[in-house]
N, C-alpha and C positions, 0 to 999 in steps of 0.2 A: 695751206696748212695741211690738205690731203697730200700734196706732193711731198712733203716732209714726211708724212707716216709712210707713203709709198717707199720712200727711198729706206726708212728704216724698216719696212718690211722686206725688202730686197736682201739687206744686209743680215738680217735675222734667218731669212731662209737659205743664204749661201752659206752661213755659220753653221746651220741644221746639218746642210748636205757635209761640208768640211769635216765637222766632226765624226761622222759616219766613217770617212778615211782615217783621220787622224786617230782614233781609237785603237785600230788594229796593230798600229805601228809602236804603241808607247808601250813596251814590256816591263817597264821599272815598276816596282810594287806602288800600288797607289794611282798612279798613272792613268791606266784604263778608266779606273773610278771616276776620277777627276775630270776626266775626256767626258765621261757620260754625262756627270753633273751639268756639267756647263752644257752640253746638247740641249738636256732636260729644261735648264733655265731659258735657252734660246727657242724651244719650243713653248713656253709659257709665254714670252714676249712677243711671238710670231701669233698665237693665238689671239692675244689682248689686241694686238694691232689689226687682226682681220675682222673682230669684233669693232672697231672704230672707223674702217673704212667700208664704206657702203658701195662703192664701184671699183673692185679690184681689176688691175690689168691683169691680163692671162698670164700665168706664171711660167716660166720656161719649163721644159720638159726635165732639164739637168743644169749641173752647173760646171763650167771647164776650171778645173784647178790651175792654178798658177804656174805651177811647177808639179813636177813627178813627187809623189810621196812614196818611198820607198822603204824608210827607215825611221829610226827615231829622232834623228836628227830633222830631217825633213818633215818628218810629222809636227815637232816642237816649231819648227820656223812657220808652218802653216797655221799652226793654233794661234800664233802670237800677230800674225798677218790677218788673221781672221778677226780676232779680237779687238785690233787698232781699228780695223775698216768698221765695225759694230760700232765702237766709240765715234768715229768719224759720222758716221749715220746718224747718230742720237744727239750730238753736241748741238745742231742748229736747232733742233726741236725747242731746246730748252728757252729759245729768245721769241717762240711763236705759241707756245703752251702756256696754259694757266691751268691752277687749282692740281687736281689730280692728274692729270696728262702731263705736268711738269714733273710731279713727283714720281710718275713713271719714266720720263725721260731722263731724269736725273739719276734714278736708281738705275736704269739700263745701261747709262754712260758710265758709272762709278762699278758696278759688275763687269763692265768689258774691260775697264782699266785694271782692277783687281787681277784680274783672270789672265790678262796679258802679262803683268807682272809676275803672277806665278810661274807662266811659262817661259817667260827670259830669264826667270832664276834657275828654273829645272835645266834651260839650255845653254846656262853660261853666257849668257849675253850681257854685255853692258852697254850703256847704264841699265839696270832692272825697270827703273820707272822712267817715264817721261814726265816732263815739267808740265804740260798741257794737255792732259789724254783728250783723243778725238780732234785735236788741231792738225789739220793737214799737215805734213813735213814740207820743205822746201826741197 
């Protein structure tokens, strides 16, 4: 089970890092605030996971973004990718957790799916929703 928590922790840390880049590239009204809100949600989930894991592997000093983030379009693309990745990290946790931990996993998966949907809508990406959030795409 701790491997699942470690995977979710890595996804949350990557999301925190990415939102630091995403927020400064979103000039539209309210988008920067939405990015900051998402970052804070990921920080809360990260803190929860740190409390759940007794031995954490050393965190990398930084993350490599999958592509340059130079404008609003690339920031939105990264936001979508980050939230989809977070959902993919939390989805397997539903099968291996119980009680409050399962509730946290479900909330994390749902929150990531909702944020990804918002970013897709702002980016004009269709479909706006995925039929099975967190399920790896083929």
